[in-house]
gemmi code that builds the backbone of each chain (N, CA, C; Angstrom):
import gemmi

chains = {
    "A": [
        ("GLU", (12.296, -4.300, -19.168), (13.760, -3.918, -18.891), (13.819, -4.190, -17.490)),
        ("ALA", (14.979, -5.166, -17.476), (15.478, -5.685, -16.348), (16.013, -4.267, -14.997)),
        ("GLY", (16.017, -4.691, -13.821), (16.694, -3.663, -12.947), (18.062, -3.879, -12.836)),
        ("VAL", (18.229, -3.338, -11.819), (19.602, -3.255, -11.062), (19.554, -4.742, -10.479)),
        ("THR", (20.942, -5.623, -10.334), (21.134, -6.742, -10.195), (22.109, -7.076, -9.143)),
        ("GLN", (22.369, -7.648, -8.302), (23.314, -7.691, -7.319), (23.882, -9.252, -6.626)),
        ("PHE", (24.871, -9.237, -6.510), (24.915, -10.665, -6.372), (26.087, -10.847, -5.327)),
        ("PRO", (26.435, -11.632, -4.322), (25.283, -12.225, -3.786), (24.155, -11.633, -2.869)),
        ("SER", (23.127, -12.193, -2.995), (22.207, -11.617, -1.990), (22.572, -11.579, -0.488)),
        ("HIS", (23.268, -12.662, 0.086), (23.840, -13.118, 1.373), (25.092, -13.180, 1.461)),
        ("SER", (25.900, -12.736, 1.923), (26.796, -13.223, 2.586), (27.720, -13.069, 3.904)),
        ("VAL", (28.052, -14.559, 3.971), (28.624, -14.454, 5.660), (30.129, -14.763, 5.703)),
        ("ILE", (30.995, -14.088, 5.914), (32.218, -14.217, 6.120), (32.919, -14.017, 7.967)),
        ("GLU", (33.888, -14.862, 7.779), (35.108, -14.227, 8.943), (35.333, -13.037, 8.792)),
        ("LYS", (36.071, -12.413, 10.326), (36.773, -11.390, 10.034), (38.067, -11.967, 9.434)),
        ("GLY", (38.611, -10.581, 8.411), (39.915, -11.134, 7.834), (40.007, -11.775, 6.522)),
        ("GLN", (38.431, -12.404, 6.403), (38.521, -12.606, 5.384), (38.488, -11.847, 4.118)),
        ("THR", (37.971, -12.626, 2.813), (37.532, -11.309, 1.772), (36.555, -11.403, 0.902)),
        ("VAL", (35.752, -10.543, 0.362), (34.515, -10.851, -0.250), (34.601, -9.956, -1.333)),
        ("THR", (33.870, -10.182, -2.256), (33.600, -9.267, -3.399), (32.008, -9.410, -3.874)),
        ("LEU", (31.594, -8.242, -4.005), (30.385, -7.961, -4.174), (29.997, -7.609, -5.494)),
        ("ARG", (29.091, -7.664, -6.283), (28.873, -7.638, -7.556), (27.721, -7.067, -7.950)),
        ("CYS", (27.528, -5.911, -9.007), (26.618, -4.769, -9.309), (26.314, -4.826, -10.880)),
        ("ASP", (25.268, -5.412, -11.442), (25.039, -5.048, -12.799), (24.473, -3.800, -12.903)),
        ("PRO", (24.448, -2.998, -13.372), (22.928, -1.839, -13.489), (22.218, -1.802, -14.679)),
        ("ILE", (21.286, -0.935, -14.580), (20.677, -1.512, -15.619), (21.191, -1.241, -17.007)),
        ("SER", (20.548, -1.671, -18.532), (21.633, -1.653, -19.249), (21.654, -0.337, -19.922)),
        ("GLY", (22.795, 0.482, -20.238), (22.800, 1.521, -20.565), (22.780, 2.868, -19.547)),
        ("HIS", (22.901, 2.561, -18.268), (23.199, 3.595, -17.515), (24.783, 3.532, -17.164)),
        ("ASP", (25.131, 5.035, -17.237), (26.454, 5.364, -17.073), (26.641, 5.548, -15.788)),
        ("ASN", (25.584, 5.798, -15.237), (26.504, 6.058, -13.643), (25.780, 4.920, -12.690)),
        ("LEU", (26.899, 4.788, -11.885), (26.618, 3.784, -11.224), (27.475, 4.305, -9.752)),
        ("TYR", (26.061, 3.431, -8.519), (26.252, 3.853, -7.062), (26.784, 3.014, -6.530)),
        ("TRP", (27.593, 3.303, -5.629), (27.700, 2.193, -4.195), (27.541, 3.087, -2.989)),
        ("TYR", (26.127, 1.977, -2.157), (25.527, 2.810, -0.901), (25.895, 1.877, 0.183)),
        ("ARG", (25.625, 2.103, 1.369), (25.860, 1.171, 2.350), (24.910, 1.237, 3.771)),
        ("ARG", (24.161, 0.462, 4.147), (23.407, 0.826, 5.419), (23.539, -0.220, 6.462)),
        ("VAL", (24.456, 0.169, 7.476), (24.685, -0.479, 8.804), (23.308, -0.353, 9.692)),
        ("MET", (23.396, -1.268, 9.982), (22.076, -1.456, 10.986), (22.027, -0.575, 11.746)),
        ("GLY", (20.557, -0.127, 11.477), (19.595, 1.124, 11.877), (19.939, 2.181, 11.814)),
        ("LYS", (20.865, 2.355, 11.038), (21.637, 3.562, 10.535), (20.933, 4.105, 9.205)),
        ("GLU", (21.164, 5.207, 9.001), (20.720, 5.884, 7.348), (21.538, 5.136, 6.204)),
        ("ILE", (20.942, 4.821, 5.397), (22.051, 4.719, 3.913), (22.857, 5.382, 3.472)),
        ("LYS", (23.898, 5.419, 3.353), (25.477, 5.949, 3.064), (26.027, 5.808, 1.787)),
        ("PHE", (26.254, 6.999, 1.169), (26.788, 6.995, 0.026), (28.371, 6.869, 0.087)),
        ("LEU", (28.844, 5.787, -0.828), (30.063, 5.152, -0.868), (30.971, 5.375, -2.106)),
        ("LEU", (30.504, 5.547, -3.215), (31.147, 5.986, -4.489), (30.295, 6.009, -5.641)),
        ("HIS", (30.671, 6.774, -6.356), (29.846, 7.081, -7.668), (30.905, 6.905, -8.923)),
        ("PHE", (30.424, 6.013, -10.012), (31.275, 6.003, -11.325), (30.187, 6.351, -12.232)),
        ("VAL", (31.532, 7.154, -13.250), (30.593, 7.447, -14.363), (31.622, 6.556, -15.550)),
        ("LYS", (30.360, 5.880, -16.157), (31.349, 4.399, -17.158), (32.417, 4.156, -16.062)),
        ("GLU", (33.408, 4.086, -16.535), (34.483, 3.344, -16.093), (35.165, 4.108, -15.064)),
        ("SER", (34.947, 5.577, -14.935), (35.641, 6.314, -13.741), (34.950, 6.518, -12.856)),
        ("LYS", (35.888, 6.785, -11.812), (35.154, 7.053, -10.098), (35.638, 8.797, -10.336)),
        ("GLN", (34.119, 8.795, -10.230), (33.521, 10.844, -10.260), (34.041, 11.019, -8.861)),
        ("ASP", (33.539, 9.883, -7.810), (33.497, 10.603, -6.864), (33.514, 9.394, -5.222)),
        ("GLU", (34.868, 9.362, -4.825), (34.342, 8.274, -4.189), (35.137, 8.539, -2.517)),
        ("SER", (34.083, 9.588, -2.064), (34.793, 10.172, -0.934), (33.904, 9.642, 0.334)),
        ("GLY", (33.110, 8.634, 0.061), (32.015, 7.817, 1.201), (32.821, 6.341, 1.521)),
        ("MET", (34.207, 6.134, 0.857), (34.781, 5.078, 1.216), (35.620, 5.234, 2.082)),
        ("PRO", (34.869, 3.891, 3.471), (35.286, 4.224, 4.414), (36.636, 4.340, 4.832)),
        ("ASN", (37.698, 3.214, 3.967), (39.235, 3.271, 4.365), (39.847, 2.216, 2.929)),
        ("ASN", (41.073, 2.260, 3.072), (41.518, 1.246, 2.038), (41.471, -0.174, 2.081)),
        ("ARG", (40.688, -0.475, 2.632), (40.278, -2.064, 2.836), (39.246, -2.417, 1.640)),
        ("PHE", (38.436, -1.248, 1.435), (37.400, -0.980, 0.191), (38.067, -0.721, -0.925)),
        ("LEU", (37.670, -1.132, -2.240), (38.288, -1.423, -3.394), (36.737, -1.794, -4.458)),
        ("ALA", (36.805, -0.589, -5.552), (35.594, -0.461, -6.384), (36.173, -0.531, -7.423)),
        ("GLU", (35.711, -1.599, -8.383), (36.196, -1.321, -10.291), (35.009, -1.504, -10.563)),
        ("ARG", (34.866, -0.987, -11.909), (34.281, -1.023, -13.003), (34.725, -1.012, -14.289)),
        ("THR", (35.425, -2.002, -14.769), (36.070, -2.390, -15.737), (35.233, -2.565, -16.774)),
        ("GLY", (35.234, -1.465, -18.000), (34.501, -1.589, -19.257), (33.462, -0.987, -19.444)),
        ("GLY", (33.156, -0.250, -18.272), (32.160, 0.537, -17.579), (30.383, 0.021, -17.669)),
        ("THR", (30.853, -1.325, -17.235), (29.508, -1.884, -17.008), (28.741, -2.458, -15.877)),
        ("TYR", (29.374, -3.698, -15.662), (29.172, -4.103, -14.401), (29.830, -3.742, -13.428)),
        ("SER", (29.774, -3.593, -11.858), (30.787, -3.032, -11.098), (30.910, -4.261, -10.204)),
        ("THR", (32.530, -4.217, -9.232), (32.529, -4.965, -7.899), (33.275, -4.252, -6.706)),
        ("LEU", (32.721, -4.691, -5.643), (33.122, -4.098, -4.334), (33.768, -4.793, -3.748)),
        ("LYS", (35.460, -4.703, -3.405), (35.756, -5.824, -2.573), (36.304, -5.149, -1.448)),
        ("VAL", (36.171, -5.895, -0.254), (36.355, -5.556, 1.097), (37.362, -6.592, 1.609)),
        ("GLN", (38.867, -5.903, 1.691), (39.809, -6.937, 2.207), (40.724, -6.412, 3.156)),
        ("PRO", (41.267, -6.876, 4.580), (40.536, -8.026, 4.897), (38.871, -7.365, 5.249)),
        ("ALA", (38.018, -8.015, 5.848), (36.748, -7.804, 6.365), (36.884, -7.271, 8.165)),
        ("GLU", (36.331, -7.106, 8.341), (36.137, -6.326, 9.850), (34.523, -6.624, 9.849)),
        ("LEU", (34.220, -6.423, 11.475), (33.151, -6.715, 12.150), (32.287, -5.329, 11.648)),
        ("GLU", (32.702, -4.627, 11.979), (31.816, -3.038, 11.407), (31.733, -2.745, 10.044)),
        ("ASP", (32.012, -3.687, 9.319), (31.893, -3.700, 7.540), (30.379, -4.248, 7.417)),
        ("SER", (29.869, -5.277, 8.477), (28.418, -5.656, 8.111), (27.355, -4.894, 8.144)),
        ("GLY", (26.927, -5.191, 6.956), (25.439, -4.384, 6.925), (24.733, -4.726, 5.289)),
        ("VAL", (24.123, -3.994, 4.781), (23.380, -3.895, 3.425), (24.112, -2.836, 2.468)),
        ("TYR", (25.219, -3.819, 1.436), (25.297, -2.713, 0.520), (24.268, -2.687, -1.203)),
        ("PHE", (24.045, -1.351, -0.796), (23.302, -1.340, -2.310), (23.764, -0.637, -3.596)),
        ("CYS", (23.994, -0.705, -4.606), (24.180, -0.604, -5.526), (22.665, 0.304, -6.805)),
        ("ALA", (23.143, 1.037, -7.143), (22.291, 2.084, -8.041), (22.349, 2.887, -9.164)),
        ("SER", (21.950, 3.040, -10.212), (22.496, 3.184, -11.145), (21.600, 4.466, -11.857)),
        ("SER", (21.921, 5.531, -12.842), (21.127, 6.059, -13.233), (21.539, 6.222, -14.709)),
        ("PRO", (20.949, 7.041, -15.722), (21.362, 7.514, -17.058), (22.153, 8.459, -16.836)),
        ("LEU", (23.096, 8.627, -18.096), (24.358, 10.054, -17.812), (23.033, 11.207, -18.144)),
        ("ALA", (22.353, 10.898, -19.426), (21.814, 12.483, -19.827), (20.106, 12.093, -19.596)),
        ("GLY", (19.906, 13.308, -19.633), (18.016, 13.076, -19.101), (18.181, 13.804, -17.496)),
        ("THR", (17.400, 12.649, -16.965), (16.814, 12.796, -15.507), (17.656, 12.190, -14.663)),
        ("THR", (19.238, 13.025, -14.556), (20.311, 11.872, -14.206), (20.118, 11.842, -12.379)),
        ("TYR", (18.858, 12.881, -11.831), (18.694, 12.266, -10.301), (18.058, 11.343, -9.800)),
        ("GLU", (17.343, 10.537, -10.773), (16.467, 9.581, -10.313), (17.487, 7.972, -10.177)),
        ("GLN", (17.624, 7.722, -9.295), (18.736, 6.558, -9.036), (17.956, 5.601, -8.851)),
        ("TYR", (17.916, 4.474, -9.456), (17.541, 3.035, -9.207), (18.273, 1.952, -8.586)),
        ("PHE", (17.593, 1.694, -7.872), (18.675, 0.628, -6.820), (18.295, -0.750, -6.703)),
        ("GLY", (19.238, -1.652, -6.292), (19.244, -3.140, -6.724), (18.762, -3.278, -5.044)),
        ("PRO", (18.418, -4.869, -5.187), (18.015, -5.354, -3.808), (19.089, -5.468, -2.762)),
        ("GLY", (20.133, -5.204, -2.962), (21.222, -5.367, -1.904), (22.298, -6.343, -1.794)),
        ("THR", (22.796, -6.330, -1.165), (23.579, -7.826, -0.722), (23.987, -7.412, 1.042)),
        ("ARG", (23.524, -8.446, 1.451), (23.774, -8.678, 2.973), (24.982, -9.049, 3.292)),
        ("LEU", (25.986, -8.290, 4.159), (27.096, -9.103, 4.229), (27.106, -8.913, 6.146)),
        ("THR", (27.435, -9.952, 6.429), (27.917, -10.304, 7.862), (28.958, -10.648, 7.989)),
        ("VAL", (29.935, -10.206, 9.164), (31.182, -10.450, 9.275), (31.010, -11.112, 10.633)),
        ("THR", (31.411, -12.221, 11.012), (31.469, -12.691, 12.102), (33.059, -12.860, 13.118)),
    ],
    "B": [
        ("GLY", (30.016, 15.836, 8.088), (29.202, 15.436, 6.634), (27.434, 16.046, 6.597)),
        ("GLN", (26.623, 16.129, 5.469), (25.400, 16.314, 5.819), (24.696, 15.654, 6.392)),
        ("GLN", (23.436, 16.182, 7.010), (23.069, 15.227, 8.122), (21.007, 15.679, 7.596)),
        ("LEU", (20.385, 14.413, 7.567), (19.265, 14.604, 7.475), (18.130, 13.938, 8.414)),
        ("ASN", (17.516, 14.800, 9.289), (16.521, 14.444, 10.148), (15.305, 14.062, 9.933)),
        ("GLN", (14.836, 12.777, 9.409), (13.563, 12.262, 9.510), (12.978, 12.018, 10.407)),
        ("SER", (11.519, 12.542, 10.357), (10.680, 12.089, 11.651), (9.308, 12.237, 11.176)),
        ("PRO", (8.598, 11.182, 11.869), (8.831, 10.362, 13.217), (9.804, 9.292, 12.855)),
        ("GLN", (10.238, 8.586, 13.350), (11.143, 7.007, 13.179), (10.081, 5.918, 13.049)),
        ("SER", (9.170, 5.929, 13.785), (7.978, 4.816, 13.249), (6.951, 5.359, 13.662)),
        ("MET", (5.823, 4.650, 12.527), (4.414, 5.035, 12.912), (3.697, 3.538, 12.947)),
        ("PHE", (2.636, 3.879, 14.132), (1.667, 2.591, 14.041), (0.358, 2.937, 13.822)),
        ("ILE", (-0.470, 2.681, 12.762), (-1.796, 3.019, 12.377), (-2.472, 2.241, 11.655)),
        ("GLN", (-3.876, 2.737, 11.693), (-4.622, 1.979, 11.299), (-4.760, 1.796, 9.754)),
        ("GLU", (-5.613, 0.391, 9.259), (-5.563, 1.021, 7.934), (-6.672, 2.003, 7.477)),
        ("GLY", (-6.362, 3.070, 6.538), (-7.446, 3.885, 6.346), (-6.970, 5.562, 7.013)),
        ("GLU", (-5.967, 5.235, 7.337), (-5.236, 6.654, 8.087), (-4.668, 7.394, 7.342)),
        ("ASP", (-4.417, 8.404, 7.297), (-3.583, 9.515, 6.695), (-1.996, 9.228, 7.335)),
        ("VAL", (-1.067, 9.354, 6.732), (0.149, 9.693, 7.168), (0.943, 10.761, 6.633)),
        ("SER", (1.690, 10.985, 7.744), (2.938, 12.255, 7.357), (3.906, 12.275, 8.049)),
        ("MET", (5.003, 12.406, 7.290), (6.397, 12.466, 7.838), (7.201, 13.158, 7.393)),
        ("ASN", (8.467, 13.911, 7.851), (9.113, 14.932, 7.056), (10.690, 14.798, 7.562)),
        ("CYS", (11.299, 15.422, 6.758), (12.646, 15.683, 6.501), (13.203, 16.892, 6.916)),
        ("THR", (14.427, 17.190, 7.771), (14.728, 18.534, 7.511), (16.402, 18.347, 7.192)),
        ("SER", (17.023, 19.397, 6.949), (18.416, 19.429, 6.249), (19.161, 20.412, 7.270)),
        ("SER", (20.219, 20.267, 7.604), (21.050, 21.397, 7.920), (21.576, 22.663, 6.677)),
        ("SER", (21.719, 21.654, 5.412), (22.239, 22.174, 4.128), (20.834, 21.956, 3.024)),
        ("ILE", (21.083, 23.313, 2.322), (20.508, 23.142, 0.835), (20.413, 22.151, 0.377)),
        ("PHE", (19.366, 21.398, -0.543), (19.573, 20.495, -1.437), (18.316, 21.171, -2.775)),
        ("ASN", (19.397, 20.493, -3.814), (18.407, 20.981, -5.052), (17.061, 20.168, -5.513)),
        ("THR", (17.440, 19.018, -5.263), (16.687, 17.634, -5.392), (16.095, 17.143, -4.125)),
        ("TRP", (15.004, 16.789, -3.998), (14.633, 16.009, -2.882), (13.932, 14.618, -3.209)),
        ("LEU", (14.472, 13.781, -2.997), (13.234, 12.291, -3.482), (12.921, 11.371, -2.220)),
        ("TRP", (11.889, 10.843, -2.333), (11.179, 9.915, -1.091), (11.345, 8.667, -2.044)),
        ("TYR", (12.092, 7.823, -1.147), (12.066, 6.113, -1.724), (11.181, 5.232, -0.385)),
        ("LYS", (10.674, 3.991, -1.280), (10.140, 3.248, 0.055), (10.930, 1.927, 0.323)),
        ("GLN", (11.249, 1.463, 1.064), (11.946, -0.214, 1.252), (10.680, -1.303, 1.789)),
        ("ASP", (10.826, -2.363, 0.967), (10.088, -3.410, 1.414), (11.098, -4.192, 1.847)),
        ("PRO", (11.079, -5.287, 3.194), (12.459, -6.231, 3.604), (12.531, -7.144, 2.341)),
        ("GLY", (14.062, -6.994, 2.659), (14.518, -8.104, 1.395), (14.890, -7.220, -0.181)),
        ("GLU", (14.406, -5.761, 0.398), (14.290, -5.229, -1.202), (15.279, -4.070, -1.305)),
        ("GLY", (15.799, -3.401, -2.453), (16.059, -2.014, -2.207), (15.080, -0.976, -2.228)),
        ("PRO", (15.719, 0.293, -1.723), (14.762, 1.321, -2.209), (14.206, 1.502, -3.261)),
        ("VAL", (12.749, 1.644, -3.288), (12.074, 2.319, -4.634), (11.577, 3.671, -4.651)),
        ("LEU", (12.446, 4.502, -5.591), (11.520, 5.602, -6.032), (10.413, 5.969, -6.118)),
        ("LEU", (9.736, 6.613, -4.889), (8.333, 6.965, -5.129), (7.784, 8.274, -5.968)),
        ("ILE", (8.891, 9.546, -5.407), (8.329, 10.949, -5.548), (9.679, 11.635, -6.174)),
        ("ALA", (10.136, 12.568, -6.701), (11.050, 13.056, -6.902), (10.483, 14.549, -7.088)),
        ("LEU", (11.414, 15.578, -6.503), (10.952, 17.216, -5.893), (12.084, 17.725, -7.054)),
        ("TYR", (12.509, 18.821, -7.546), (12.773, 19.473, -8.247), (13.122, 20.879, -8.294)),
        ("LYS", (11.571, 21.291, -7.562), (11.830, 22.896, -7.456), (11.351, 23.464, -5.810)),
        ("ALA", (12.063, 24.247, -5.535), (11.593, 24.747, -4.269), (10.236, 25.080, -4.236)),
        ("GLY", (9.328, 24.815, -3.190), (7.966, 25.010, -3.515), (6.788, 23.784, -4.244)),
        ("GLU", (7.842, 23.223, -4.680), (7.129, 21.899, -5.769), (6.074, 21.143, -5.133)),
        ("LEU", (4.748, 20.741, -5.265), (4.092, 19.842, -4.440), (3.927, 18.667, -5.570)),
        ("THR", (4.124, 17.665, -5.530), (3.661, 16.615, -6.600), (3.103, 15.483, -5.926)),
        ("SER", (2.226, 14.581, -6.540), (1.562, 13.297, -6.502), (1.665, 12.468, -6.980)),
        ("ASN", (1.951, 11.123, -6.448), (1.448, 10.136, -7.048), (0.814, 9.107, -6.686)),
        ("GLY", (-0.731, 9.309, -7.085), (-1.469, 8.102, -6.417), (-1.907, 9.190, -5.497)),
        ("ARG", (-2.142, 7.927, -3.855), (-2.385, 8.614, -2.737), (-1.092, 9.443, -2.063)),
        ("LEU", (-0.362, 9.303, -2.930), (1.358, 10.126, -2.258), (1.324, 11.339, -2.281)),
        ("THR", (1.666, 12.226, -1.774), (2.113, 13.620, -1.914), (3.026, 14.203, -1.315)),
        ("ALA", (4.074, 14.827, -1.992), (5.430, 15.181, -1.510), (5.726, 16.827, -1.760)),
        ("GLN", (6.387, 17.293, -1.006), (6.384, 18.651, -1.281), (7.961, 19.400, -0.560)),
        ("PHE", (8.418, 19.985, -1.769), (9.968, 20.200, -1.491), (9.988, 21.839, -1.053)),
        ("GLY", (10.454, 21.997, 0.416), (10.293, 23.212, 1.053), (10.790, 24.277, 0.700)),
        ("ILE", (10.169, 25.025, 0.862), (11.051, 26.713, -0.081), (12.099, 26.818, 0.348)),
        ("THR", (12.382, 26.661, 1.725), (13.774, 26.808, 2.342), (15.077, 26.019, 1.635)),
        ("ARG", (14.357, 25.001, 0.893), (15.202, 23.890, 0.184), (16.143, 22.994, 1.334)),
        ("LYS", (15.546, 23.301, 2.391), (16.126, 22.391, 3.885), (15.208, 21.830, 4.380)),
        ("ASP", (14.311, 21.191, 3.458), (12.635, 20.314, 4.311), (12.306, 19.943, 3.065)),
        ("SER", (11.344, 18.878, 3.529), (10.758, 18.086, 2.645), (9.390, 17.175, 3.236)),
        ("PHE", (8.253, 17.248, 2.993), (7.370, 16.374, 3.580), (6.743, 15.017, 2.823)),
        ("LEU", (6.485, 14.002, 2.908), (5.399, 13.172, 2.157), (4.082, 12.594, 3.037)),
        ("ASN", (3.259, 13.224, 2.071), (1.809, 12.555, 2.908), (1.236, 11.297, 2.199)),
        ("ILE", (0.558, 10.483, 2.912), (0.273, 9.280, 2.623), (-1.397, 9.043, 2.961)),
        ("SER", (-2.259, 9.106, 1.953), (-3.492, 9.253, 2.245), (-4.295, 7.714, 2.302)),
        ("ALA", (-5.282, 7.488, 3.210), (-6.251, 6.272, 3.053), (-5.115, 5.044, 2.950)),
        ("SER", (-4.333, 4.695, 4.275), (-3.062, 3.847, 3.992), (-4.060, 2.164, 3.925)),
        ("ILE", (-3.290, 1.780, 3.116), (-3.490, 0.203, 2.915), (-2.262, -0.444, 3.354)),
        ("PRO", (-2.756, -2.161, 3.372), (-1.616, -2.854, 4.050), (-0.215, -3.006, 2.992)),
        ("SER", (-0.117, -2.470, 1.853), (0.787, -2.662, 1.356), (1.462, -1.485, 1.123)),
        ("ASP", (1.379, -0.545, 2.040), (1.985, 0.691, 2.126), (3.239, 0.462, 3.155)),
        ("VAL", (2.887, -0.895, 4.291), (4.020, -1.053, 5.182), (5.158, -0.720, 4.708)),
        ("GLY", (6.432, -0.641, 5.149), (7.543, -0.619, 4.959), (8.600, 0.270, 5.480)),
        ("ILE", (9.846, 0.610, 5.179), (10.557, 1.862, 5.670), (10.352, 3.161, 4.426)),
        ("TYR", (10.191, 4.312, 4.679), (10.321, 5.142, 3.955), (11.432, 6.320, 4.275)),
        ("PHE", (12.309, 6.472, 3.237), (13.257, 7.172, 3.216), (13.158, 8.440, 2.661)),
        ("CYS", (13.759, 9.929, 2.945), (13.810, 10.872, 2.223), (15.393, 10.857, 1.593)),
        ("ALA", (15.564, 11.528, 0.778), (16.915, 11.775, 0.324), (17.173, 12.946, -0.420)),
        ("GLY", (18.232, 13.580, -0.028), (18.525, 14.889, -0.895), (19.952, 14.742, -1.620)),
        ("GLN", (19.683, 15.532, -3.048), (20.541, 15.609, -3.882), (20.706, 16.894, -4.323)),
        ("PHE", (22.387, 17.479, -4.340), (22.654, 18.528, -4.434), (22.855, 19.072, -6.226)),
        ("ASP", (23.468, 18.099, -7.347), (23.109, 18.835, -8.477), (24.106, 18.058, -9.346)),
        ("PHE", (23.917, 17.966, -10.758), (24.822, 17.404, -11.698), (26.318, 17.626, -11.296)),
        ("GLY", (27.104, 16.407, -11.292), (28.332, 16.787, -10.728), (28.509, 16.375, -9.371)),
        ("ASN", (27.414, 16.369, -8.846), (27.661, 16.131, -7.172), (26.158, 15.104, -7.197)),
        ("GLU", (26.236, 14.409, -7.338), (25.009, 13.566, -7.654), (24.514, 12.476, -6.441)),
        ("LYS", (25.617, 12.132, -5.499), (25.290, 11.235, -4.418), (24.088, 11.638, -3.675)),
        ("LEU", (23.533, 10.873, -3.255), (22.419, 10.938, -2.585), (22.624, 10.832, -0.867)),
        ("THR", (22.314, 11.863, -0.065), (22.004, 12.239, 1.680), (20.841, 11.442, 1.692)),
        ("PHE", (21.039, 10.289, 2.615), (19.198, 9.688, 3.114), (19.138, 10.108, 4.458)),
        ("GLY", (18.110, 10.321, 4.899), (17.287, 9.990, 5.807), (17.510, 9.314, 7.111)),
        ("THR", (16.934, 9.176, 8.023), (17.310, 7.976, 8.927), (15.994, 6.748, 8.880)),
        ("GLY", (14.751, 7.212, 8.018), (13.870, 6.748, 7.428), (12.686, 6.265, 8.744)),
        ("THR", (11.811, 6.110, 8.152), (10.331, 5.827, 8.870), (9.681, 4.967, 8.723)),
        ("ARG", (9.814, 3.929, 10.013), (9.141, 2.621, 9.676), (7.426, 2.927, 9.673)),
        ("LEU", (6.884, 2.215, 9.070), (5.713, 2.474, 8.890), (4.746, 0.983, 9.091)),
        ("THR", (3.666, 0.822, 10.127), (3.404, -0.192, 10.254), (1.695, -0.182, 10.224)),
        ("ILE", (1.183, -1.144, 9.915), (-0.614, -0.857, 10.012), (-0.638, -2.177, 10.880)),
        ("ILE", (-1.767, -1.379, 11.656), (-2.087, -2.468, 13.128), (-3.529, -2.696, 12.450)),
        ("PRO", (-3.857, -4.431, 12.669), (-4.890, -5.030, 12.217), (-6.212, -4.458, 12.360)),
    ],
}
model = gemmi.Model(1)
for chain_id, residues in chains.items():
    chain = gemmi.Chain(chain_id)
    for i, (resn, *xyz) in enumerate(residues, 1):
        res = gemmi.Residue()
        res.name, res.seqid = resn, gemmi.SeqId(i, " ")
        for name, pos in zip(("N", "CA", "C"), xyz):
            atom = gemmi.Atom()
            atom.name, atom.element = name, gemmi.Element(name[0])
            atom.pos, atom.b_iso = gemmi.Position(*pos), 0.0
            res.add_atom(atom)
        chain.add_residue(res)
    model.add_chain(chain)
structure = gemmi.Structure()
structure.add_model(model)
structure.setup_entities()
């Protein structure tokens, strides 16, 4: 079974530019989460999709961040315009809707560097 | 927001030694999870704990869910080189509020 995949693995952009990160969850997982780890700090929750609906977006830093999950499959996280403090590693995780919903499986992350 | 204090921040040990790390929270969680992150990879789930007082093992790893629901610890026995990495605790409330709150991580280094 394929795990959670994320693209790209690394992205270096200039301040003010736009970047779009993609996450493909484990097939059949209706729950999809975005997290972020800024250098040296803890991993922080950004938002949670159940299928195509946003269940919880309380962790989104500001309106420069836009997450979508059209069709309830893969998800994108767009940062526009990017600022220096957006640098960090963005993780995606997924879990099934039924059964053991507490165990979230993480992708390898996208390392974003804003210069 | 919720805060998880994880200690120690880093550990330098020799191969074969036992390791212990813990997390404490200002809030009650209904689930505690322990993850390990290798360089360039995402966190990998090691152990999940669902009941206060629960003690669960996974090979050389043992974790416990504190009675107060505000803490958890992870022990690694007889460490080996592949144990190197960053260990994170994470707390979760319940169905419908499933976001994970992570600790700051414990970096484990094995001295040759």
